[in-house]
N, C-alpha and C positions, 0 to 999 in steps of 0.2 A: 094169896100168900100169906105165910105165919111168920108174924117177928116177936123172939124173945130175946131180954137186955140186948135190947139193938142190931141182933145180928136172925139173919133170916135163919127159920128153922125149916120152915118145910114151903114149895114153890109148888102149886098143882091148882086144879079143879074144887070148885068151892068145895065139893063133898067131902074130897081128902080135906082139904086144910080146915074144913070147921069141925072137923074131928078131934083135931087137935083143941078146939077151943073150951075155957073152963070155967064157972061161974063168973070171974072176976076177968076173964078177956074183955078189949074195948076192940069192937067188931067196927070196920069203916067201909060204910056200901060207898066204891066211887061208880056204881049206876053205867060199869060197862065200861070208861073211861079206862085209860094208860096209866100207869105207874112207874118211874122211873125212880133207882135209888139214886140220893146223895150221895155226890161226890166231894170227899172229903179235902182233897189235892186235886188242882184244876189245871197243874201245868205236870203232865210226865213225862217222858223221854223212856218211854217200856222198850223202844229197841234198841237205841245205844246201852239202856240199861241191861239188858241180854245180852247183849252181846260183850261189855265192858264190866260189869259191876265188880266182879272180884277183883280186878287190877286196878280199881279205884279208891283211890283216899278222899274222905269227906272230914272238910274242918267246921263245918258247921254248929255252931253253940260251944267250940272252943274258945276258951276264957285267955289263954296266951300264948303268943306266937311259940316260946320256949316248948311248951306241951306240947304243939304242931310239931316243930322241929324235932319233938321226939318221935309222933307219930310216924314221920315220915323216914327218919332212920329207921324203927324196925320195919318198915315197910320195904325200905330199898334192901335191906339185910334180908327178905325173904323172895325178893323180885327177881326171879331167871333171868339171864341175859337171853335174848336180846328185850326181855322186853321190859316198858317205859314205866316208872309211876306216874299214876295221872293222878293230880291234886284237883278237882272239880266241885262244883256245888254255889251257893250262893252264901260263901264267907265274905267277908269284910276285913280290911286292917282296924277299922274301928271298933272290931268285938275284940279284940286283943287288949293287954293288957298293956301291950307296947304300944298299941296305935300306929302300928306298920306293918309293911311286907315282909317276909324275906327277902334278904340281899339275895344276890345272883352267888356272892361268894360264899355266904352261907349254905346254899343250897348244892354249889360244890364241894363243901367241905361235907356233908352227909353224904354226898351220894357223887362220889370222883367219878362213879365207872357208867353207872346208873342214869338212863335219860330220865327226866324230872321234866312235866309239863305242868305246871302251875297254871290252872284258867281262875283268873282273876274277875269275878261276877260278869261271867260268859261274854265278855267285852274283851278283855288282851291276856293272853300267855305270857309268863315267864318260862324261860328255858336255862336248865344249868346247861354248863359247858358242855355235857355229854349228848345233851337232846340235841342240843348247836350241831355238834360234829356229824350227830346221825341224821339229818335232816338236809347236812350242807349247806348251812350259814356261816358266812364267813366276811369279815369287814367289807368284801367289795360285792356282798347281794344286794343287788339292789332294792330297791321297797315296793314291792307288788300295787297291783292296781286298789287303790283303795284302801291302803293297809302302810303300816310305818313299823319297820325295824329299829328301834331306839336302841342306842348304843350306849355303854358307858360315858365317863365323863373326857376322857380320849378318843373317843370316836373310833375307837379301836374295835370291839369285841361288840357283837349283836346281844341281847338278852330278852329284851321286852318285845314283842311284839302288838301292836294296836293299830285302829282298833280291828274288825272283824275284816275280811275273811279272815285274817292272819290266823288265828287258832284253829279252826278248824281244816287249813291247808299244811299246818305243823303237825296237826295228830293224824291225817290223812297216812304221813308218812311211816306212822311206828305202825310195829308190828302187832297183827289180831291172832287171837286163839281160835282156832280154828273148827278143834273140837267139838262134835256135838254134846258129850257127855258136858265136859265145860260149858258151852252156852246154855244145857238145861239147869245145869247149879250156877249160873251169874241169873238165868233169867230168873231161876225161883226166888233166890236171894234181893232181889231189886223188888219184887211184888212184894214181899213177906216186909219190906222196908217200908214200904209205899203206903201198906195197910194199917 
């Protein structure tokens, strides 16, 4: 194989690859052993990414909750019904200047009719009122095995689901984009952002 500037230039037989070598090329003889490229990211959800990447919003690296909520408001404006806005990734309230997550009331204010699923650290989900309606959660919905539906102070309205399997079970009820073209576009974007 030939590598230039950290990228593969060519892969093939010695004769083909060595034709690309110049006087300053460093040649490494692996003596017949295999070589695998190093992977920078050790944890990809490429299947989920391919199916949903274009429908997801990421707050990784966003410095303030105000900015994150502005991003959410813009995403809600371009999300057609019955699709959900999914906020996913490895963000944390500690990255925000405000040092907190949005409240359900704040989510409801920017997305009164669009379901919002906010996945916090892949452990718990916060759903706005539209998402709760879509999945059929009410004040009487029992906790599932291994999970808890956290309700507001009055114990009337659910909003936070904790811990797993609640986030996954909530998202299974959301609509999926099924067109082959949109899945291909979403997969390409996911791969491009991963590299």
